[in-house]
C-alpha positions as a printed NumPy array, in Angstrom:
array([[ -0.152,   0.05 ,   0.138],
       [  1.152,   3.741,  -1.203],
       [  1.134,   6.452,   1.168],
       [  0.769,   9.874,   0.362],
       [  3.366,  12.024,   0.94 ],
       [  2.533,  15.351,  -0.658],
       [  1.641,  17.845,   2.185],
       [ -1.268,  18.808,   0.384],
       [ -2.806,  15.628,   0.949],
       [ -1.889,  15.076,   4.639],
       [  1.443,  14.08 ,   3.881],
       [  2.879,  15.953,   6.831],
       [  0.777,  13.243,   9.274],
       [  1.945,  10.365,   6.984],
       [  5.645,  11.619,   7.218],
       [  5.243,  11.718,  10.575],
       [  3.956,   8.248,  11.015],
       [  6.093,   6.837,   8.969],
       [  9.137,   8.204,  10.952],
       [  7.245,   7.25 ,  14.349],
       [  6.789,   3.845,  13.289],
       [ 10.896,   3.502,  12.074],
       [ 11.691,   4.517,  15.507],
       [  9.55 ,   1.756,  17.069],
       [ 11.611,  -0.307,  14.469],
       [ 14.707,   0.737,  15.638],
       [ 13.617,   0.422,  19.007],
       [ 13.248,  -3.189,  19.169],
       [  8.971,  -3.448,  18.397],
       [  8.091,  -5.524,  15.433],
       [  6.352,  -2.726,  13.351],
       [  5.707,  -3.487,   9.507],
       [  4.129,  -1.816,   6.889],
       [  0.48 ,  -2.949,   7.388],
       [  0.64 ,  -1.937,  11.01 ],
       [  1.844,   1.398,  10.302],
       [ -0.645,   1.959,   7.316],
       [ -3.23 ,   0.84 ,   9.997],
       [ -2.129,   3.441,  12.745],
       [ -2.182,   6.169,   9.966],
       [ -5.872,   5.474,   9.103],
       [ -6.614,   5.218,  12.898],
       [ -5.233,   8.724,  13.362],
       [ -7.278,   9.984,  10.266],
       [-10.36 ,   8.768,  11.501],
       [ -9.838,   9.564,  15.443],
       [ -8.354,  13.578,  14.755],
       [ -5.863,  14.709,  16.732],
       [ -7.617,  16.475,  19.688],
       [ -7.739,  13.843,  21.983],
       [ -4.16 ,  12.306,  22.832],
       [ -5.158,   9.624,  24.583],
       [ -6.945,   8.21 ,  21.958],
       [ -4.297,   8.072,  19.674],
       [ -2.286,   6.495,  22.506],
       [ -4.915,   3.863,  22.871],
       [ -5.209,   2.85 ,  18.843],
       [ -1.309,   2.892,  18.942],
       [ -1.041,   0.461,  21.533],
       [ -3.576,  -1.95 ,  20.215],
       [ -2.155,  -1.607,  16.618],
       [  1.659,  -1.836,  17.637],
       [  1.754,  -3.807,  21.022],
       [  1.863,  -7.421,  20.735],
       [  3.488,  -8.477,  24.343],
       [  3.167,  -6.911,  27.497],
       [  6.491,  -6.316,  27.661],
       [  6.096,  -3.778,  24.363],
       [  3.845,  -1.516,  26.603],
       [  6.45 ,   0.446,  28.849],
       [  8.697,   0.847,  25.693],
       [  5.701,   2.067,  23.394],
       [  4.298,   4.72 ,  25.784],
       [  8.198,   6.148,  26.159],
       [  8.488,   6.329,  22.514],
       [  4.95 ,   7.959,  22.271],
       [  5.968,  10.512,  24.797],
       [  8.792,  11.616,  23.213],
       [  7.878,  11.526,  19.375],
       [  4.397,  13.3  ,  20.181],
       [  4.991,  15.243,  22.952],
       [  3.589,  18.659,  23.205],
       [  5.33 ,  21.943,  24.229],
       [  3.77 ,  24.714,  26.477],
       [  0.423,  24.68 ,  27.566],
       [ -0.964,  23.354,  24.249],
       [ -3.606,  20.337,  25.238],
       [ -3.713,  18.62 ,  22.258],
       [ -1.539,  17.435,  19.402],
       [ -2.786,  19.403,  16.775],
       [  0.029,  21.462,  15.12 ],
       [  2.658,  19.901,  17.399],
       [  3.857,  17.01 ,  15.25 ],
       [  7.298,  16.515,  14.788],
       [  8.57 ,  17.999,  11.202],
       [ 10.79 ,  15.703,   9.158],
       [ 14.   ,  16.759,   8.714],
       [ 15.771,  16.543,   5.594],
       [ 19.103,  15.272,   7.336],
       [ 19.668,  12.594,   8.988],
       [ 21.879,  13.763,  11.799],
       [ 18.86 ,  15.648,  12.79 ],
       [ 16.699,  12.694,  13.776],
       [ 18.082,  12.326,  16.922],
       [ 19.438,  15.511,  19.152],
       [ 22.869,  15.996,  19.685],
       [ 22.292,  16.545,  23.584],
       [ 21.269,  12.846,  24.534],
       [ 20.492,  14.725,  28.506],
       [ 17.982,  17.   ,  26.649],
       [ 14.647,  15.666,  28.181],
       [ 12.587,  17.527,  25.991],
       [ 14.492,  17.354,  22.53 ],
       [ 16.092,  19.779,  20.555],
       [ 13.489,  22.593,  18.316],
       [ 14.46 ,  23.355,  14.487],
       [ 14.563,  26.667,  13.281],
       [ 10.889,  26.674,  12.739],
       [ 10.533,  25.826,  16.554],
       [  9.13 ,  22.22 ,  16.055],
       [ 10.477,  19.539,  18.006],
       [ 12.665,  16.863,  16.433],
       [ 12.256,  13.585,  17.731],
       [ 14.678,  12.091,  20.331],
       [ 16.095,   8.683,  21.451],
       [ 14.366,   6.656,  23.783],
       [ 15.199,   6.46 ,  27.388],
       [ 15.387,   2.718,  27.616],
       [ 18.172,   2.683,  25.246],
       [ 20.113,   5.382,  26.301],
       [ 21.568,   6.122,  23.14 ],
       [ 21.696,   5.   ,  19.252],
       [ 24.108,   2.354,  20.014],
       [ 21.876,   0.48 ,  22.266],
       [ 18.975,   0.872,  20.287],
       [ 20.982,  -0.531,  17.453],
       [ 22.285,  -3.659,  19.519],
       [ 18.512,  -4.825,  19.677],
       [ 17.669,  -3.978,  16.243],
       [ 16.981,  -6.881,  14.367],
       [ 19.879,  -7.549,  11.502],
       [ 17.14 ,  -7.565,   8.785],
       [ 15.955,  -4.017,   9.235],
       [ 19.48 ,  -2.449,   9.448],
       [ 20.735,  -0.409,   7.169],
       [ 23.881,  -0.835,   5.12 ],
       [ 25.547,   2.007,   7.789],
       [ 24.182,   0.45 ,  10.765],
       [ 25.139,  -2.944,   9.418],
       [ 28.747,  -1.999,   9.734],
       [ 28.457,  -0.866,  13.111],
       [ 26.653,  -3.754,  14.054],
       [ 29.533,  -5.593,  12.724],
       [ 32.224,  -3.935,  14.938],
       [ 30.083,  -4.712,  17.843],
       [ 30.328,  -8.41 ,  17.064],
       [ 33.892,  -8.119,  16.198],
       [ 34.795,  -6.926,  19.979],
       [ 32.764,  -9.596,  21.273],
       [ 33.971, -12.121,  23.976],
       [ 32.942, -15.285,  24.598],
       [ 32.741, -17.109,  27.957],
       [ 33.547, -20.588,  27.239],
       [ 31.987, -23.85 ,  28.222],
       [ 34.353, -25.536,  30.131],
       [ 34.911, -29.333,  30.839],
       [ 36.58 , -31.311,  33.488],
       [ 40.106, -32.452,  32.001],
       [ 41.204, -36.207,  32.554],
       [ 44.917, -34.498,  33.093],
       [ 45.413, -33.131,  37.339],
       [ 48.039, -30.904,  38.898],
       [ 49.58 , -30.749,  41.94 ],
       [ 48.729, -28.518,  44.741],
       [ 47.408, -27.638,  48.099],
       [ 43.769, -28.851,  47.407],
       [ 42.428, -32.076,  45.555],
       [ 40.565, -35.082,  45.73 ],
       [ 43.495, -37.499,  46.355],
       [ 47.845, -37.573,  47.139],
       [ 50.065, -36.231,  44.939],
       [ 52.44 , -39.195,  45.531],
       [ 54.707, -38.21 ,  42.529],
       [ 55.108, -34.73 ,  43.431],
       [ 55.253, -35.494,  47.193],
       [ 58.202, -38.365,  46.323],
       [ 59.956, -35.915,  44.064],
       [ 59.976, -33.389,  46.388],
       [ 61.28 , -35.474,  49.332],
       [ 64.636, -35.686,  47.378],
       [ 65.97 , -32.343,  48.21 ],
       [ 65.087, -33.155,  51.901],
       [ 66.659, -36.095,  52.76 ],
       [ 63.214, -38.321,  52.034],
       [ 61.435, -36.603,  54.332],
       [ 57.974, -35.597,  52.627],
       [ 57.469, -32.389,  54.345],
       [ 54.799, -31.02 ,  51.908],
       [ 51.758, -32.613,  51.762],
       [ 50.491, -32.664,  47.94 ],
       [ 47.064, -33.421,  46.409],
       [ 46.159, -33.914,  42.965],
       [ 43.085, -31.575,  41.615],
       [ 41.189, -31.811,  37.896],
       [ 42.075, -28.897,  35.852],
       [ 39.302, -27.721,  33.058],
       [ 39.785, -26.739,  29.504],
       [ 37.147, -25.   ,  27.146],
       [ 34.572, -27.419,  25.362],
       [ 35.093, -27.399,  21.913],
       [ 32.459, -25.468,  19.983],
       [ 31.097, -26.882,  16.397],
       [ 28.967, -23.764,  14.651],
       [ 27.084, -25.647,  11.739],
       [ 25.532, -22.136,   9.623],
       [ 22.704, -22.066,   6.902],
       [ 23.452, -19.725,   3.916],
       [ 20.608, -20.263,   2.135],
       [ 18.578, -17.477,   0.515],
       [ 16.194, -17.394,   3.266],
       [ 19.302, -16.831,   5.725],
       [ 21.229, -13.907,   3.697],
       [ 20.199, -11.37 ,   5.93 ],
       [ 21.534, -13.198,   9.037],
       [ 24.09 , -15.752,   7.914],
       [ 27.334, -12.632,   7.703],
       [ 26.397, -11.911,  11.21 ],
       [ 26.392, -15.326,  12.385],
       [ 29.851, -15.869,  10.557],
       [ 31.143, -12.729,  12.42 ],
       [ 30.014, -14.017,  15.465],
       [ 31.697, -17.589,  14.645],
       [ 34.701, -15.672,  14.182],
       [ 34.825, -13.738,  17.593],
       [ 34.313, -17.41 ,  19.389],
       [ 37.827, -18.179,  17.622],
       [ 39.284, -15.201,  18.933],
       [ 37.856, -15.979,  22.487],
       [ 40.608, -19.072,  22.398],
       [ 37.8  , -21.863,  22.227],
       [ 38.372, -24.294,  20.109],
       [ 35.9  , -24.094,  17.299],
       [ 34.926, -25.845,  14.146],
       [ 32.73 , -24.083,  11.552],
       [ 30.527, -25.303,   8.555],
       [ 28.198, -23.642,   6.048],
       [ 26.131, -25.436,   4.323],
       [ 23.162, -24.475,   1.505],
       [ 22.891, -27.477,  -0.622],
       [ 26.151, -28.632,   0.579],
       [ 28.423, -28.774,   3.336],
       [ 31.778, -26.87 ,   3.796],
       [ 33.951, -26.72 ,   6.231],
       [ 35.373, -22.898,   6.439],
       [ 37.933, -23.435,  10.089],
       [ 40.816, -22.602,   8.619],
       [ 39.543, -19.19 ,   6.49 ],
       [ 37.968, -17.958,  10.05 ],
       [ 41.541, -18.382,  11.841],
       [ 42.795, -14.974,  10.003],
       [ 42.854, -12.428,  12.415],
       [ 40.666,  -9.822,  10.524],
       [ 37.312, -10.52 ,  10.221],
       [ 36.87 ,  -9.214,   6.996],
       [ 39.649, -10.684,   5.343],
       [ 38.354, -14.023,   6.705],
       [ 35.172, -13.581,   5.173],
       [ 36.693, -12.816,   1.665],
       [ 38.479, -16.072,   1.99 ],
       [ 35.215, -17.97 ,   2.722],
       [ 33.559, -16.176,   0.33 ],
       [ 35.853, -17.651,  -2.421],
       [ 35.428, -21.035,  -0.9  ],
       [ 31.697, -21.485,  -0.6  ],
       [ 30.389, -22.207,  -3.938],
       [ 26.543, -22.161,  -2.696],
       [ 26.178, -18.89 ,  -1.042],
       [ 22.022, -17.82 ,  -1.316],
       [ 20.605, -20.793,  -3.102],
       [ 18.658, -23.752,  -1.866],
       [ 18.326, -26.003,   1.4  ],
       [ 19.455, -29.353,   2.048],
       [ 19.826, -29.561,   5.836],
       [ 19.355, -33.467,   5.896],
       [ 21.974, -34.053,   3.054],
       [ 24.404, -31.491,   4.589],
       [ 24.028, -33.234,   8.292],
       [ 24.403, -36.484,   6.485],
       [ 27.907, -35.395,   5.272],
       [ 28.892, -33.895,   8.636],
       [ 28.292, -37.401,  10.372],
       [ 29.532, -39.319,   7.799],
       [ 33.071, -37.646,   7.297],
       [ 33.6  , -34.845,   9.776],
       [ 31.696, -36.208,  13.298],
       [ 34.675, -38.235,  14.822],
       [ 37.126, -35.52 ,  14.01 ],
       [ 35.37 , -32.248,  14.775],
       [ 32.4  , -32.98 ,  17.014],
       [ 34.036, -34.648,  19.636],
       [ 32.682, -36.078,  22.669],
       [ 31.398, -33.213,  24.813],
       [ 31.511, -30.171,  21.873],
       [ 28.647, -27.898,  22.139],
       [ 27.222, -27.632,  18.465],
       [ 25.084, -24.731,  17.447],
       [ 22.973, -24.976,  14.267],
       [ 22.043, -22.066,  12.71 ],
       [ 19.009, -22.035,  10.514],
       [ 15.71 , -20.835,   9.894],
       [ 14.375, -24.538,   8.952],
       [ 13.377, -24.082,   5.599],
       [ 14.291, -27.602,   3.8  ],
       [ 13.948, -28.379,   0.471],
       [ 15.137, -32.165,   1.144],
       [ 13.571, -34.766,   3.008],
       [ 12.645, -34.235,   6.299],
       [ 12.465, -37.896,   7.994],
       [ 16.366, -37.76 ,   6.746],
       [ 16.556, -34.596,   8.539],
       [ 15.279, -36.043,  12.022],
       [ 17.57 , -39.318,  11.778],
       [ 20.934, -37.098,  10.83 ],
       [ 19.744, -34.5  ,  13.846],
       [ 19.429, -37.742,  16.438],
       [ 22.985, -39.019,  14.903],
       [ 24.782, -35.822,  15.641],
       [ 22.486, -35.361,  19.241],
       [ 24.204, -38.968,  20.2  ],
       [ 27.57 , -37.766,  19.501],
       [ 27.937, -34.261,  21.015],
       [ 27.336, -32.664,  24.819],
       [ 24.625, -29.931,  24.217],
       [ 22.825, -29.283,  20.635],
       [ 21.412, -25.823,  19.835],
       [ 19.214, -24.694,  17.427],
       [ 19.57 , -20.71 ,  16.728],
       [ 16.729, -19.545,  14.693],
       [ 16.53 , -15.861,  13.764],
       [ 12.795, -16.092,  13.135],
       [ 12.111, -17.189,  16.778],
       [ 13.129, -13.499,  18.019],
       [  9.63 , -12.311,  16.336],
       [  6.61 , -12.214,  18.898],
       [  4.586, -14.006,  16.226],
       [  7.105, -16.707,  15.826],
       [  5.766, -20.26 ,  15.564],
       [  7.89 , -23.603,  14.597],
       [  6.16 , -24.126,  11.597],
       [  8.695, -24.827,   8.862],
       [  9.144, -28.819,   8.082],
       [ 12.741, -28.875,   9.292],
       [ 12.528, -27.189,  12.366],
       [  9.352, -29.331,  13.419],
       [ 11.792, -32.363,  12.175],
       [ 14.697, -31.224,  14.248],
       [ 13.049, -30.122,  17.44 ],
       [ 12.458, -33.286,  19.104],
       [ 16.712, -33.88 ,  19.088],
       [ 16.913, -30.371,  19.925],
       [ 18.022, -29.325,  23.402],
       [ 17.242, -25.687,  23.289],
       [ 15.615, -23.368,  20.571],
       [ 17.466, -19.948,  20.855],
       [ 16.543, -16.952,  18.858],
       [ 18.905, -14.997,  17.879],
       [ 18.41 , -11.911,  15.505],
       [ 20.555,  -9.025,  17.079],
       [ 23.964,  -8.304,  18.674],
       [ 22.194,  -8.359,  21.998],
       [ 20.886, -11.642,  21.247],
       [ 24.126, -13.081,  20.354],
       [ 25.908, -11.133,  23.477],
       [ 23.38 , -12.673,  25.345],
       [ 24.121, -16.481,  23.877],
       [ 28.158, -15.652,  24.322],
       [ 27.677, -14.956,  27.911],
       [ 25.192, -18.051,  28.159],
       [ 27.879, -20.513,  26.713],
       [ 29.661, -20.851,  30.178],
       [ 27.205, -22.741,  31.639],
       [ 26.405, -25.134,  28.884]])
């Protein structure tokens, strides 16, 4: 549906509604074009004389979860706020600046925002977000502009994961432990005439669990896969023993390419190696190749497996279910990471996801920098 932008035909109102919807999206609310058009029609019918009616209409249209109400109210108050003693919203809509840098004021501490040359209010950033950076952290990757995508990539580059740990078979001598360190005490007694003057015990050490990340790079995952690969690169820099595979219609191992220090250079090497970018999806066949060829070499006992996909499958779902069961038996934990699961109206409706869910330890939503940061922090407890 096309919306009028001519000021003579309600364009000022339309432009402000579009800008308000964009602010809600950047704050993390799932606002689509249909909701935006519905809100515009509601404002046209209700008029602007009663602020409470406009607020209630927006709540009914934009809010899908109870947690969204506080965020919406803050956005409404800041974007459609009044100036002076005026009791309605007429004539007080913030004008749409042609300069994108004026979209948010230079002084984020000003609770009333900034005024343009005509004395009209320019919308400000939400207090919950506290900054453009915080809003960007929580924005879905699919909604980012090219400039915002570069900023999000820089945030992922700085990410450091808390690695999952496991007890090693090796033991070291120390003052505490579960059994006597006889060799260490005898060796030390050689310098004291055979007298064991220091009591030593053996304790088990801990080392990082292997992490295996398997990323879907098919056409339906195009908006998310490159961010997931930067996440994989960040995991490697954290010191974890990481193996990385990508798949569309075939499985490709890219662990060596991601070992390059620069993430941009690493992704260029990956692009040169992978031949099935943005194509179809055959998850079952790709996992069959992983289980047949790579599972003993890379998915060692005790590994945490992160499978990133939206679940769209063009192959046999029964094959996918069998291969998922095989993979689950070979690893410590199996997590399915679905970017679409972060949406409020998400349901596991795809054939591939329904076939995989019985064999998955956890379904994890991950569609923003903040969600990947949370996942990186949670790895320690897996």
